[in-house]
C-alpha positions in Angstrom: 29.5 57.0 172.2 32.9 57.3 171.8 33.6 57.7 174.6 31.7 55.9 178.1 31.5 60.1 180.6 34.0 63.5 179.4 36.6 62.3 181.4 37.4 59.5 179.7 39.4 58.9 176.4 38.0 58.9 173.5 37.8 56.8 170.2 40.0 57.8 167.5 37.9 58.4 164.5 40.5 55.8 162.4 39.6 53.2 164.8 35.8 53.7 164.4 36.0 53.2 160.8 38.3 50.4 161.7 36.3 48.5 163.8 33.3 49.3 161.4 35.5 47.4 158.7 36.2 44.9 161.0 32.6 44.2 161.7 31.8 44.1 158.3 34.1 41.5 157.9 32.5 39.1 160.4 29.0 39.8 158.8 30.9 38.8 155.1 32.5 35.4 157.1 28.8 34.6 158.1 26.8 35.4 154.9 29.2 34.1 152.3 27.4 33.4 149.4 26.1 37.4 150.2 29.5 39.2 149.8 32.1 38.0 147.4 35.8 36.8 149.0 37.6 39.2 147.1 36.2 42.3 148.6 36.4 40.1 152.4 39.7 40.0 151.7 40.9 43.9 150.6 38.9 44.5 153.7 41.1 42.6 155.8 44.4 43.7 154.4 42.9 47.5 155.0 42.4 46.7 158.8 46.3 44.8 158.9 47.8 47.6 156.6 45.7 50.9 158.8 47.2 48.2 161.9 50.3 47.7 160.9 51.1 51.2 159.2 50.0 53.4 163.0 52.3 51.2 164.3 55.5 51.7 162.6 54.4 55.6 163.1 54.9 54.5 167.1 58.5 53.1 166.4 60.1 54.8 164.2 58.6 58.3 165.4 57.2 59.2 161.4 53.8 60.8 161.7 53.3 61.0 158.2 52.7 57.6 157.7 50.1 58.1 160.2 46.1 57.8 158.5 44.5 59.9 161.1 47.4 62.3 160.8 45.4 63.0 157.1 42.0 62.5 158.2 41.4 64.4 161.6 44.6 66.5 161.8 42.5 69.7 163.1 41.0 67.3 165.4 43.6 65.3 167.3 46.1 68.2 166.9 42.8 70.6 168.3 42.6 67.9 171.0 43.9 68.7 175.1 46.3 65.1 175.2 47.6 63.1 172.4 44.6 61.6 170.1 46.5 59.9 168.0 45.3 55.8 167.2 46.9 54.0 170.4 49.9 51.8 170.2 47.8 48.9 171.5 45.1 49.4 169.3 47.5 49.3 166.2 48.8 45.7 167.6 45.7 44.9 168.0 44.4 46.0 164.2 47.6 44.2 163.2 46.6 40.7 164.0 43.1 41.7 164.1 44.0 42.1 160.0 46.2 38.9 160.1 43.8 36.7 161.7 41.4 37.8 158.6 44.1 37.1 156.1 44.9 33.8 156.6 40.8 32.9 156.8 41.2 30.4 154.4 44.8 28.5 155.7 44.8 25.0 156.3 48.3 24.3 157.6 48.1 23.9 161.6 50.5 26.1 162.9 48.8 29.1 161.1 45.5 27.8 162.6 47.7 27.2 166.0 48.4 31.4 165.1 45.2 32.5 164.4 44.0 31.2 167.7 46.9 32.1 169.7 46.3 36.1 168.3 42.4 35.9 168.9 43.4 35.1 172.6 46.6 37.5 172.9 43.7 40.4 171.5 41.5 38.9 173.7 43.6 38.8 176.7 45.3 42.8 176.3 42.0 44.1 175.6 40.8 42.6 178.7 43.4 44.0 180.8 42.7 47.2 179.6 38.7 46.8 180.5 40.2 45.6 184.7 42.6 48.7 184.2 39.3 51.1 184.0 37.3 49.3 186.6 39.6 49.2 189.3 41.3 52.7 187.9 45.0 51.5 187.6 46.5 53.4 184.7 49.4 51.3 183.4 46.5 48.9 182.0 45.6 51.0 179.7 48.3 53.7 179.3 51.6 54.1 178.1 53.0 56.8 179.3 53.0 60.1 176.9 51.5 58.5 173.7 47.6 58.5 173.6 45.2 55.8 175.9 43.3 52.7 175.0 39.7 54.2 175.3 37.1 52.1 177.6 34.7 51.1 174.3 38.0 50.6 172.2 38.8 47.8 174.9 35.1 46.8 175.0 35.0 46.3 170.9 38.4 44.5 170.9 37.0 41.6 173.3 34.0 41.1 170.9 36.2 40.9 168.1 38.8 39.4 169.8 36.3 36.4 170.2 34.6 36.9 166.9 37.5 35.6 165.1 38.4 32.6 167.7 35.3 31.6 167.2 36.2 31.3 163.4 39.0 29.4 163.4 36.9 25.8 165.1 38.4 23.5 162.9 41.6 23.2 165.4 43.5 23.9 168.5 41.3 25.6 171.6 39.2 27.0 169.3 38.4 23.5 168.1 37.8 22.8 172.3 35.9 25.8 172.7 33.2 25.1 169.9 33.1 21.3 171.0 29.7 19.6 171.6 30.9 17.1 174.5 30.8 17.2 178.0 34.2 18.4 178.8 33.8 21.8 175.8 30.0 22.5 177.7 31.7 22.9 180.9 35.2 25.0 179.1 32.3 27.6 177.7 29.7 28.0 181.0 32.5 28.6 183.9 34.5 30.5 180.7 32.1 33.0 181.2 32.0 33.1 185.2 35.6 33.1 185.2 36.4 36.2 183.2 33.1 38.3 185.6 32.6 36.9 188.6 36.4 37.6 189.5 36.7 40.9 188.5 33.0 42.0 190.3 34.4 40.6 193.9 37.1 42.3 193.1 35.3 45.7 192.8 33.5 44.9 195.5 35.8 44.7 197.5 38.0 48.2 196.7 34.6 49.6 196.8 33.9 48.4 200.7 37.7 49.4 201.4 38.2 53.1 199.5 34.9 53.5 201.2 36.3 52.1 205.1 34.0 50.0 205.8 36.4 47.3 206.2 41.1 47.2 205.4 42.4 45.0 203.1 43.4 42.6 205.4 39.3 42.2 205.4 38.2 42.7 202.2 41.1 40.0 201.3 39.3 37.9 203.7 35.7 37.8 202.0 37.5 38.5 198.6 37.8 34.6 199.0 35.3 33.5 201.2 33.1 34.8 199.1 35.1 33.3 195.5 35.4 30.3 197.6 31.5 29.9 198.4 30.2 30.5 194.4 32.9 27.7 193.4 31.4 25.7 195.5 28.0 26.5 194.5 28.7 26.0 191.0 30.2 22.7 191.0 28.1 21.1 192.8 25.3 22.7 190.0 27.5 20.8 187.1 28.5 17.7 189.8 24.3 17.8 190.2 23.6 18.2 186.5 26.5 15.5 185.4 24.9 13.3 187.9 21.9 12.9 186.4 22.5 13.2 182.4 24.9 9.9 183.2 21.7 8.1 185.2 19.9 9.1 182.0 22.5 7.7 180.2 22.3 4.4 182.7 18.9 4.2 182.2 19.2 4.3 177.7 22.6 2.0 178.1 19.7 -0.4 179.8 16.7 0.3 177.4 19.0 -0.4 174.8 20.4 -3.4 176.6 17.5 -4.9 176.5 15.7 -4.2 173.2 19.7 -5.5 172.2 18.7 -8.6 173.8 15.1 -9.1 172.5 16.5 -8.7 169.1 18.9 -11.7 169.7 16.3 -13.8 171.1 14.2 -13.2 168.3 16.8 -14.3 165.5 18.1 -16.5 167.9 14.5 -18.9 167.7 14.3 -18.6 163.8 15.1 -21.8 161.4 16.2 -19.8 158.8 20.4 -19.2 159.4 20.8 -15.3 159.5 24.4 -13.3 159.8 25.9 -10.4 159.1 29.4 -9.9 157.1 31.3 -7.0 156.5 32.3 -6.2 152.9 36.2 -8.2 153.5 33.9 -10.7 153.7 34.2 -11.6 157.2 31.3 -12.9 159.3 30.6 -10.5 162.0 27.3 -12.1 163.6 25.0 -15.5 163.0 22.5 -17.1 165.2 22.2 -20.5 166.0 20.4 -21.7 162.9 23.0 -20.4 160.1 26.0 -22.4 162.6 23.9 -25.7 161.8 22.9 -25.2 158.8 26.9 -25.1 157.8 27.8 -27.4 160.5 30.2 -25.3 162.7 29.8 -23.8 165.9 29.9 -19.7 166.5 33.2 -19.7 167.3 34.7 -21.5 164.2 32.4 -18.6 162.6 32.9 -15.0 163.4 36.0 -13.7 162.1 36.0 -15.8 159.4 35.5 -15.8 155.9 32.8 -18.5 155.1 33.2 -18.4 151.2 36.7 -19.9 151.9 35.3 -22.4 154.5 32.4 -23.6 152.3 32.9 -23.4 148.6 35.0 -25.3 146.7 38.4 -23.1 145.1 37.9 -23.5 141.7 33.9 -21.5 142.4 34.6 -19.1 145.2 35.7 -16.7 142.2 32.0 -16.2 141.7 31.1 -15.3 145.0 34.3 -13.1 145.4 32.2 -11.4 142.3 29.4 -10.8 144.0 30.9 -9.2 147.3 31.8 -6.9 144.6 28.3 -6.5 143.8 27.3 -6.1 146.8 29.6 -3.4 147.9 27.4 -1.2 145.1 24.1 -1.8 147.5 22.9 -5.2 145.0 20.4 -7.1 146.5 20.7 -10.4 145.5 18.8 -13.8 146.2 19.9 -16.7 144.5 20.9 -20.7 145.6 24.0 -22.9 145.7 25.5 -25.6 146.6 28.3 -25.4 149.8 29.8 -28.2 151.5 29.4 -28.3 155.8 31.7 -28.9 157.9 31.6 -32.4 158.3 32.1 -32.8 154.3 28.0 -33.3 153.6 26.7 -31.4 150.0 23.9 -29.4 150.5 22.1 -26.9 148.2 20.9 -23.2 150.5 19.0 -20.7 149.3 20.4 -16.9 150.8 19.1 -14.1 149.9 21.4 -10.1 150.7 20.2 -7.1 151.6 22.5 -3.8 152.5 23.2 -2.9 156.2 23.4 0.7 156.6 25.0 2.9 159.3 23.0 6.3 160.9 25.3 8.2 157.8 23.3 6.3 155.0 26.8 4.3 154.3 27.0 0.9 153.3 29.2 -1.0 156.2 28.1 -4.5 156.1 25.3 -6.6 154.5 22.6 -9.1 155.9 22.1 -12.8 154.2 19.8 -15.0 155.1 20.0 -18.5 154.2 18.2 -21.7 154.0 18.3 -25.0 153.6 16.4 -26.5 150.2 18.1 -29.7 149.6 15.2 -31.9 150.3 13.0 -29.8 147.7 15.6 -29.3 145.6 16.2 -33.7 145.4 12.2 -33.9 145.2 11.8 -31.0 142.2 14.7 -32.4 140.5 12.8 -36.0 140.5 9.5 -33.7 139.3 11.9 -32.6 136.1 13.7 -35.8 135.2 9.7 -37.6 136.1 9.2 -34.6 133.0 11.8 -34.9 130.8 11.0 -38.9 131.0 7.8 -38.2 129.8 8.4 -35.9 127.6 10.8 -37.7 125.7 8.7 -40.4 125.4 5.3 -39.4 123.9 7.6 -37.2 121.2 8.4 -40.1 119.6 4.1 -41.6 119.8 2.7 -37.3 118.3 5.6 -37.2 115.7 4.1 -40.4 114.7 0.4 -39.5 114.8 0.8 -36.1 113.6 3.2 -38.0 110.1 -0.1 -40.1 109.8 -2.5 -37.0 109.9 0.1 -35.4 107.1 -0.6 -38.6 105.1 -4.6 -37.8 104.8 -5.5 -35.7 101.9 -8.3 -33.6 102.9 -9.8 -33.7 100.1 -10.7 -37.3 100.2 -12.8 -37.0 103.5 -17.0 -35.5 103.6 -17.2 -32.3 105.9 -17.8 -34.2 109.2 -14.1 -36.4 108.5 -12.7 -33.0 107.5 -13.7 -31.1 110.6 -12.6 -34.3 112.9 -9.0 -34.2 111.1 -8.2 -30.7 111.6 -9.3 -31.4 115.0 -6.7 -34.3 115.8 -4.1 -32.0 113.8 -5.2 -28.9 116.3 -4.9 -31.2 119.2 -1.3 -33.3 118.3 0.0 -29.4 117.7 -0.9 -28.3 120.9 0.9 -31.1 122.3 3.8 -31.8 120.7 4.3 -27.9 121.9 3.5 -29.0 125.5 6.6 -30.9 125.0 8.5 -29.1 123.8 8.0 -26.7 126.2 8.0 -29.7 129.2 11.5 -30.1 127.8 12.6 -26.9 127.4 11.4 -26.3 131.2 13.3 -29.7 132.1 16.6 -28.4 130.6 16.5 -25.4 132.0 16.9 -26.5 135.7 19.4 -29.4 135.0 22.8 -27.9 132.9 24.6 -24.7 133.6 24.4 -21.7 131.2 26.8 -20.6 129.1 27.0 -16.7 128.9 28.5 -14.1 127.2 27.9 -10.7 126.5 24.2 -9.9 124.9 22.7 -6.9 123.0 19.7 -7.2 123.9 18.3 -4.2 121.7 19.2 -6.3 118.7 17.7 -10.0 119.9 14.7 -8.0 120.9 14.2 -7.0 117.3 14.2 -9.9 116.1 12.0 -12.0 118.4 9.9 -8.8 117.5 9.8 -9.2 114.0 9.2 -13.3 114.7 5.7 -13.1 116.8 3.9 -9.9 116.0 0.8 -11.1 113.7 0.6 -10.2 110.6 -3.2 -8.5 111.4 -1.9 -6.7 114.0 -3.0 -3.2 114.1 -1.5 -1.9 117.6 1.5 0.0 118.6 4.1 -1.7 119.7 8.1 0.5 121.4 11.1 -1.3 121.9 12.7 1.5 123.7 16.9 1.6 124.5 17.7 -1.6 125.7 20.9 -1.6 127.1 23.7 -4.9 127.1 23.4 -8.2 129.5 25.4 -10.7 130.6 23.6 -14.6 130.0 22.7 -16.7 128.0 22.2 -15.6 124.4 19.3 -18.9 123.6 17.7 -18.5 127.3 17.4 -14.7 127.0 15.2 -15.3 123.7 13.6 -17.8 124.8 12.6 -15.3 127.6 11.5 -12.4 125.2 10.1 -15.1 122.8 7.4 -16.3 125.9 6.9 -12.4 127.2 6.0 -10.7 124.3 4.1 -13.7 122.7 1.5 -13.6 126.2 1.8 -9.5 125.0 0.8 -10.4 121.8 -1.8 -13.1 122.3 -3.4 -11.1 125.3 -3.6 -7.6 123.9 -5.1 -8.9 120.9 -9.1 -8.6 121.9 -8.3 -5.2 122.5 -9.2 -2.3 119.3 -5.5 -0.9 119.9 -3.4 -2.9 121.0 -0.1 -1.2 122.9 3.0 -3.2 123.8 6.0 -1.5 125.3 9.6 -3.3 125.9 12.1 -1.3 127.9 14.6 -0.6 130.7 15.0 1.8 133.7 17.5 2.3 136.4 16.9 1.9 140.2 19.1 1.3 143.2 22.1 0.5 140.7 20.6 -2.1 139.2 19.3 -1.9 135.3 15.6 -3.4 135.1 13.9 -4.1 131.4 10.1 -4.6 131.4 7.4 -5.6 129.1 4.7 -3.9 128.8 0.7 -4.5 127.2 -3.1 -3.6 127.7 -4.5 -6.6 127.2 -6.5 -8.1 129.7 -4.6 -8.6 132.7 -4.9 -10.1 136.2 -6.4 -9.8 139.6 -4.5 -10.2 143.1 -5.3 -13.3 144.0 -4.3 -14.7 140.2 -1.1 -12.1 140.5 0.1 -14.9 143.5 0.6 -17.7 141.4 2.2 -15.9 137.7 4.6 -18.5 137.9 3.2 -21.7 139.1 3.9 -24.4 136.0 0.7 -25.4 134.6 -1.7 -22.5 135.6 -4.0 -20.7 133.5 -6.4 -18.0 133.9 -8.5 -16.9 130.5 -10.1 -19.9 129.1 -10.5 -17.8 125.9 -6.5 -18.4 125.0 -4.2 -20.7 124.0 -1.8 -22.1 126.3 -0.3 -24.9 128.7 0.3 -23.0 132.0 4.3 -23.4 131.1 5.4 -20.3 129.6 5.8 -17.7 132.7 7.7 -20.6 134.5 10.1 -20.8 132.0 10.7 -17.3 131.7 11.1 -17.2 136.2 13.2 -20.0 135.3 15.1 -18.0 132.9 15.3 -15.0 135.5 16.7 -17.4 138.8 19.3 -18.9 137.3 20.7 -15.5 135.5 20.6 -14.3 139.1 18.3 -12.0 138.7 14.4 -11.6 139.9 11.0 -11.2 138.3 7.5 -9.5 139.5 4.4 -7.9 137.9 2.5 -4.8 137.6 -1.6 -5.4 136.8 -4.8 -4.0 136.8 -7.7 -5.8 135.8 -8.8 -4.9 131.9 -5.8 -2.4 131.5 -3.1 -5.1 130.9 0.0 -6.4 132.6 3.4 -5.2 133.0 6.9 -7.8 133.8 9.5 -6.2 135.3 13.1 -8.7 135.7 16.5 -8.0 136.3 19.7 -10.3 135.5 22.3 -10.7 136.8 26.1 -8.3 136.0 29.3 -9.2 134.1 
């Protein structure tokens, strides 16, 4: 394959070897993990060196620096014409070598120079091929010295295309490789421009040489054919663009309709819904959001809503919440705000991250509800509970004192049983009043928070709560510190572990586990037991005050309600997992510092 026909110039053997190296380099670029970068650099340097030395040999008339002068001297000298590597071939290999050596460059001027050299290689090889097609020696021959072979020109055409496509970071290669419509048109039209006019020109010359028509007639036929084909191509592409545009318009209409329905749905919600960017500015809101805050949509959009509804002394807390939301931490909390008309209301807020198509957080969605009336009613109940607990505490203490004064040894067996029954009932009443007071205080008082060493705190609680006759296993895993109120957190673990010991006490081998894990940039704590567990219906009302599920175990139904309130006061969430007779696991989060 060194020559297309015996009469044509054959490819120089060093040229063939250099093309093999070039092909190997292109394979290395595509399969970068298969071929080391150093190997590719050596190949590129060799190609550059071969091209440069042969170019200098022509310029300086020095044969001894040619590779083909040593490797294939006899073959070349026995040829009827000068069979050394053609000067244009040498120059093109120099440009190819530069392109390969500078593949890792990031400077714009080098990238542009690489693209320019690729185009130069393509144009020179393309011109040489046309010279063969039209029989014009000047396109591929330099008088008195070797001619570039047709096979060499074709391979340079392919090699330049490959090098061009290794450089799609900027400039013309980037435009050519893009997926946009303009680039698609460029790629399609380039192929036709390169091959159609030469083919028509060849037919024109062939007709003239056969005497079918004269030069003027040939020119006219060439122009007519090129015009018709160009019109057909433009018509076809215009029709294709119209179809795409119609499909795009139809899709936009569907999206617009879908967006309209979505906005109507969100607008009809009683719940206020808004989207806020990570600078704190409102992007979108529904009418209920405006109604709850007392502002119009025009007054809210683009504004930092926190600055409008939160007093300045409390804003720091909300800016800290904004930082947590940037990390993807969802929140559910209640707070007091000031409406536009000056009225103070309490709203329940839920927030979640809003992702773009690449999975990056771009904003967050909040939903708000006005719960002022519900909170006021609950406060009334709390006030009543606190008052009742206080009022009951004094008579209970008096009864306890009287009971303690009675000496059981002075009573007969029946009266002793009555005494123990009274004492047990009074103790249960005292525990109930204490839990009522705790439950009430948690609703009223703000908690002072600090960094709490949960590992030490839980270890102390286990010592206090563990029954003397406990024969099971307790696993306390690593617990990271939490930001919260130490007394409240101790109460929380007291209640959870008290339940765990109580409800697993009927098992032959009670198992209790306390630990933590990370999920979605949030620390979750858990307390797990293998006790009696709960069914699906019971789980729905697990944290309801005064709700009890097992009559075989003592309790007043306030323990888990207190746990839920403590978690809420810490800005966290709590949920439970259970299977009947397989135990219960509580998972909960606490606020960050």
